[in-house]
C-alpha positions in Angstrom: 110.4 140.6 152.6 113.6 138.8 151.7 116.9 140.2 153.0 118.2 141.0 149.5 115.1 143.0 148.7 115.1 144.7 152.1 118.8 145.7 151.4 117.8 147.2 148.0 114.7 149.1 149.1 116.1 150.7 152.3 117.2 153.9 150.5 115.8 155.8 153.5 118.6 154.4 155.6 122.1 156.0 155.4 124.1 152.9 156.2 123.0 149.3 155.8 125.2 146.3 156.8 124.2 143.0 155.2 126.2 140.3 156.9 126.2 136.8 158.4 126.4 133.4 156.8 128.6 132.6 153.8 126.6 132.0 150.6 123.9 134.5 151.6 124.2 136.5 148.3 126.0 139.5 149.8 128.2 140.4 146.8 125.2 140.0 144.4 123.2 142.3 146.8 126.0 144.9 146.4 125.9 144.7 142.6 122.1 144.9 142.7 122.2 148.0 144.9 124.5 149.8 142.5 122.5 148.6 139.4 119.2 149.6 141.0 120.6 153.1 141.7 121.8 153.5 138.2 118.5 152.5 136.7 116.4 154.4 139.1 118.3 157.7 139.3 119.9 157.6 135.9 122.5 160.4 135.3 122.2 161.4 139.0 123.8 158.2 140.2 127.5 158.2 140.9 128.5 154.9 142.5 131.7 153.4 143.7 132.4 149.8 144.9 135.4 149.0 147.2 137.3 145.8 148.1 140.3 145.9 150.3 142.9 144.7 147.7 143.1 144.7 143.9 143.0 140.9 143.6 139.8 140.8 145.6 138.4 143.6 143.5 139.0 141.4 140.4 136.7 138.7 141.8 133.9 141.3 142.3 134.5 142.7 138.8 134.2 139.2 137.4 130.7 138.9 138.8 129.9 142.4 137.7 130.7 141.4 134.1 127.9 138.8 134.3 125.4 141.2 135.8 125.7 144.8 134.7 125.7 144.2 130.9 122.2 142.8 131.1 121.0 146.4 131.7 123.1 148.0 129.0 126.2 148.9 131.0 129.6 148.9 129.5 133.0 148.8 131.3 135.9 151.1 130.4 139.3 150.4 131.8 140.8 153.6 130.4 139.4 157.1 130.4 138.4 159.0 127.2 136.5 162.1 126.2 133.2 160.1 126.3 134.1 158.0 129.4 136.1 160.2 131.8 136.9 157.6 134.5 139.1 154.5 134.4 137.9 151.1 135.6 134.3 152.3 135.6 130.9 151.0 134.5 128.7 153.3 132.4 125.0 153.1 131.6 123.3 154.7 128.6 121.4 157.0 131.0 124.7 158.6 132.2 124.9 156.7 135.5 128.4 155.4 136.5 129.9 153.0 139.0 133.6 152.9 139.7 135.4 149.7 140.7 138.1 150.6 143.3 140.2 149.2 146.2 140.9 151.0 149.4 143.5 149.1 151.5 144.2 151.5 154.3 143.4 155.0 155.7 145.9 156.8 153.5 144.1 155.5 150.3 141.3 157.8 151.2 143.4 160.6 149.8 142.6 159.4 146.3 138.9 160.2 146.8 139.0 163.4 148.9 136.8 166.0 147.1 134.9 163.4 145.0 131.1 163.2 144.9 129.2 159.9 145.2 125.6 158.9 145.8 126.2 155.2 146.5 129.3 153.7 148.2 129.7 149.9 148.5 132.2 148.2 150.9 132.3 144.5 150.2 133.7 142.2 152.9 134.1 145.1 155.3 135.3 142.8 158.2 138.6 142.7 156.4 139.4 146.2 157.5 141.1 146.6 160.9 139.2 149.9 161.6 136.3 151.8 160.1 138.5 154.9 159.4 138.4 154.6 155.6 134.6 154.1 155.7 134.1 157.1 158.0 136.2 159.4 155.8 134.4 158.3 152.7 131.1 159.5 154.2 132.3 163.0 153.5 132.1 162.3 149.7 128.4 161.5 149.9 126.5 164.3 148.2 124.1 164.9 145.3 123.1 168.1 143.5 120.1 166.3 142.1 118.5 165.2 145.3 119.5 161.5 145.0 119.4 159.7 148.4 123.1 159.3 149.4 123.8 155.9 151.0 126.5 153.4 152.1 126.1 149.7 151.8 128.4 147.2 153.5 128.6 143.4 153.5 130.7 140.9 155.4 131.0 137.7 157.5 131.7 137.2 161.2 135.4 136.9 162.0 138.3 138.8 160.4 140.2 141.7 161.8 137.2 144.0 161.6 134.8 141.8 163.5 134.9 143.9 166.7 134.1 147.3 165.2 131.5 145.9 162.8 129.7 144.1 165.6 129.8 147.3 167.8 128.7 149.6 165.0 125.9 147.5 163.4 125.0 144.4 165.4 125.0 145.5 169.0 123.2 148.9 168.7 119.8 147.6 167.7 117.9 144.4 166.8 118.2 143.1 163.2 116.2 145.2 160.6 115.7 147.9 163.2 117.2 151.3 162.3 119.4 153.0 164.8 119.8 156.8 164.6 123.2 158.0 165.7 122.5 160.7 168.4 125.4 162.9 167.3 125.2 162.8 163.5 121.6 161.9 162.9 122.8 159.2 160.5 120.7 156.0 160.5 122.2 152.6 160.2 120.7 149.1 160.2 121.8 145.5 160.2 120.1 142.9 157.9 121.2 139.3 158.5 122.5 137.3 155.6 121.4 133.6 155.5 122.3 130.8 153.1 118.8 129.5 153.0 117.6 132.9 151.5 119.9 132.4 148.5 117.6 130.2 146.5 119.5 130.6 143.3 122.8 129.3 144.8 121.0 126.4 146.6 119.3 125.4 143.4 122.4 125.6 141.1 124.9 124.3 143.7 123.1 122.0 146.2 126.5 120.8 147.5 127.7 124.2 148.7 126.5 123.8 152.3 128.1 120.3 152.5 131.4 121.8 151.4 131.1 124.5 154.1 130.5 121.8 156.7 133.6 119.9 155.4 135.7 123.1 155.4 134.8 123.9 159.0 135.2 120.4 160.4 136.7 120.6 163.9 136.5 124.4 164.1 133.3 125.1 166.0 133.9 128.9 165.9 134.4 129.0 162.2 131.4 126.7 161.6 129.1 129.0 163.7 130.4 132.1 161.9 130.1 130.6 158.3 126.9 128.5 158.7 125.0 130.3 161.4 126.2 133.9 161.1 127.0 134.0 164.8 128.5 137.4 165.7 129.2 136.3 169.3 131.8 133.8 168.0 135.1 135.2 166.7 136.3 133.0 163.9 140.0 132.9 163.7 140.5 134.5 167.1 144.0 134.5 168.5 142.5 133.7 171.9 140.0 131.1 170.9 140.0 129.9 174.5 138.4 133.2 175.7 135.3 132.4 177.7 132.6 134.4 179.3 133.3 132.4 182.5 136.3 134.7 182.8 134.1 137.8 183.2 132.9 138.4 186.8 130.6 140.8 188.5 132.7 142.9 190.9 132.9 141.6 194.4 134.8 142.5 197.6 137.9 140.4 197.9 140.0 139.9 201.1 142.3 142.8 201.9 145.3 140.6 202.4 145.4 139.3 198.8 148.4 140.6 196.8 147.7 143.5 194.4 149.8 144.8 191.6 149.5 146.9 188.4 150.5 146.5 184.7 150.6 149.1 182.0 151.0 149.6 178.2 151.9 153.2 177.3 150.4 155.0 174.3 149.9 158.5 173.1 148.8 158.5 169.4 147.5 154.9 170.2 145.5 154.1 173.4 147.3 153.4 176.6 146.1 150.7 178.9 146.6 150.2 182.7 145.2 147.4 184.7 145.0 146.7 188.5 145.2 143.0 189.5 144.7 141.0 192.6 146.0 137.4 193.1 143.5 135.0 194.7 145.1 133.9 197.9 142.8 130.9 198.3 140.0 129.2 196.5 137.2 131.7 196.7 133.5 131.5 196.0 132.1 134.7 194.4 128.6 136.0 195.3 127.4 134.4 192.1 128.6 131.0 193.2 131.6 130.8 190.9 134.8 129.3 192.3 138.0 131.4 191.6 141.0 129.1 192.2 143.9 130.0 194.4 146.6 131.8 192.4 144.3 133.2 189.7 144.7 136.7 188.5 141.7 139.1 188.7 141.7 142.4 186.8 139.5 144.5 189.0 140.0 147.9 187.5 141.4 149.5 184.3 142.2 152.9 182.9 142.1 152.9 179.1 143.1 156.0 177.1 140.9 156.0 174.1 138.2 158.2 172.7 135.0 156.9 171.2 136.0 153.5 169.8 133.4 153.8 167.0 134.2 157.4 165.9 138.0 157.3 166.6 139.0 153.6 166.7 142.4 152.6 168.1 143.3 156.3 168.6 144.9 157.6 171.8 144.2 160.7 173.8 147.7 162.2 173.6 147.7 163.0 177.3 151.0 164.0 179.0 152.5 161.2 181.1 152.2 163.4 184.2 148.4 163.8 183.8 148.0 160.0 183.3 150.1 159.4 186.5 147.9 161.8 188.5 144.8 159.9 187.3 146.4 156.6 188.4 147.0 158.0 191.8 143.4 159.2 192.0 142.0 155.8 191.0 144.2 153.9 193.5 142.8 156.0 196.4 145.7 155.1 198.7 145.8 151.4 197.8 148.9 149.5 198.6 150.4 147.7 195.6 153.2 145.2 195.7 154.6 146.4 192.4 153.9 147.9 189.0 155.2 146.8 185.6 155.2 148.9 182.4 155.9 148.5 178.7 159.8 148.6 178.4 159.5 151.2 175.6 158.3 153.7 178.2 161.7 153.6 179.8 163.5 154.9 176.7 165.0 158.3 176.8 165.1 160.5 173.7 166.8 163.7 174.7 164.8 164.1 177.9 163.2 162.1 180.7 161.4 158.9 179.8 157.7 158.3 180.2 158.4 156.2 183.2 160.5 159.0 184.8 157.9 161.6 184.2 155.3 159.4 185.8 157.6 158.8 188.8 157.6 162.6 189.4 153.9 162.2 190.3 154.5 159.3 192.7 153.9 156.4 190.3 156.9 154.0 190.1 157.1 151.2 187.6 159.6 148.5 186.8 160.3 147.2 183.3 157.9 144.5 182.2 159.0 141.3 180.5 158.1 142.0 176.8 158.6 138.5 175.5 155.7 138.0 173.1 156.2 134.4 171.8 158.0 131.4 173.1 161.8 131.0 172.5 164.1 128.2 173.5 161.6 126.5 175.6 160.6 129.5 177.6 156.9 130.5 177.5 156.2 133.8 175.9 153.6 136.3 177.1 150.8 135.1 174.8 151.3 131.5 175.9 151.2 132.7 179.5 147.8 134.3 178.8 146.5 131.3 177.0 147.6 128.9 179.7 145.8 131.0 182.3 142.6 131.2 180.1 142.6 127.4 179.8 143.3 127.1 183.6 142.9 123.9 185.6 140.0 121.4 185.7 137.8 123.7 183.6 138.5 126.7 185.8 140.3 129.7 184.3 143.3 131.2 186.1 142.7 134.7 184.9 139.5 136.8 185.3 138.2 140.3 184.4 135.6 142.3 186.4 132.9 143.4 184.0 133.8 147.0 184.6 137.0 146.4 182.6 135.0 147.0 179.4 137.9 147.7 177.0 139.7 144.5 177.9 136.6 142.5 177.4 135.9 144.4 174.2 139.3 144.1 172.5 141.1 140.9 173.7 138.6 138.3 172.4 138.6 140.1 168.9 142.3 139.9 168.3 143.4 137.9 165.2 146.7 136.2 164.2 149.4 138.1 162.4 149.3 136.9 158.8 153.1 136.6 158.6 153.8 135.4 162.1 151.0 133.1 163.1 152.2 132.8 166.8 151.8 136.5 167.3 148.8 138.8 167.3 148.0 141.3 164.5 149.5 144.5 165.9 147.4 146.7 163.6 144.5 145.8 165.8 143.6 147.3 169.2 146.0 145.1 171.2 146.9 147.5 174.0 144.8 145.9 176.8 146.1 142.5 175.7 149.7 143.8 175.9 149.0 145.2 179.3 147.5 141.8 180.4 150.5 140.0 178.9 152.9 142.0 181.1 150.8 141.1 184.1 150.9 137.4 183.3 154.7 137.5 182.6 155.2 139.1 186.1 153.4 136.1 187.6 154.7 133.1 185.6 152.3 130.2 185.5 152.5 126.7 184.1 149.5 124.5 183.7 149.9 121.2 185.7 150.3 118.2 183.5 147.5 115.7 183.8 148.6 112.6 185.6 149.3 109.8 183.2 147.0 106.8 183.8 148.9 104.1 185.5 149.5 101.3 183.0 150.3 97.7 183.9 153.8 96.7 183.2 153.9 93.3 181.4 156.6 90.8 182.3 157.5 87.5 180.9 155.4 84.4 181.0 152.1 86.4 181.0 152.8 88.2 184.3 152.4 91.9 185.2 153.9 94.0 188.0 152.2 96.8 190.0 154.0 100.0 189.0 153.7 101.3 192.5 156.2 98.8 193.8 159.4 97.1 192.9 158.7 93.9 191.0 158.9 91.1 193.4 157.6 87.5 193.1 155.2 88.1 196.1 153.6 91.0 194.3 153.0 89.2 191.0 150.0 87.3 189.9 149.5 85.0 187.0 146.9 86.0 184.3 
């Protein structure tokens, strides 16, 4: 069965995500899903289609103008006695499909209390979190027994890559339903492939060549657009992230220097990391060489609930309770120092977060919060990137694989649209901030590669060895 047909016929599955390669017919599949519901369930079908912004919605609407009228649907931009909704498609049977945009969580308020049988989110990886989607699930209901479903489409990459991958790609193999143990909702991933879109390939045979040209030199983007590879993060801020930086935990020498870094959060997650500095070149039990001076994050404490149900949401724990847990996790370890987000030292009519943690025996100093480079000095992101690139193919920063939230969130970060040298702070950047403070506390500069020694040409066809002063005895005629 073709992927588009599987997408249409899976009305037994509450959520289906159809994603992968560009040109796989995803938007047409969404239109087909809504049209099929309207024709099959007639006046029992109440559909709604979302894009993130109004201009993007116009593009989807333009395609709907070519598809929906073929089955008798008419579009009404303004409400009337006969057609009660604005910007809505109506079929003669009484079925309707609204065209809407939902840019952020607060936009959900427009739809609270509504009733829908079919909800479409097109290009869902453009959303930083699934919060809007999850809230819209509450509007799914039908008094006529119509199956209530959600359909999503998108490509790898974008600010929502991480949560989409976690929610749909990682939980089960493709085309295999996964039942959420808490809600009983089923969800499934169906891969989208360009080769399955026969109409596009026939009518526009040059499309794939243009994708190849558009991704020239960008291997991550090419794998995302042409292979639908979800293990590659197209447009990642840290495109130098490598699995070589993830290590199985091992016992390191007790004399190596240890320290801690932290990023405070209450409504948003907090992140604390414990680091050790490699005191010498060290071979791990897996045979990997960790260079002298490399940072290794060997433990972390991350204050977040379920990242799928409550993404980028903090635990709102008192600073004293967090400090007690830090003391418990350290188990009497000796640390050289701790650095903490400077904002945690601010006082607002009472003791600061740092002061409250100090009452429990956890003392921090202010971290260097420089994010980007200024006046020749390296910023925190450059420090992290330099360590990821490392020396001679060996990174200078590592993460034990028990530091799951760092490994989950740092590779997924995207650039800020308005400040390309910074990360998108609407994303889950807390472990990255924490690691940035750690790197700034241990400044590192990648060694410059030695320039190849070039011969110095002299007059009359002679060259001099650059290692010595030019003397007649050290010259030779060529």
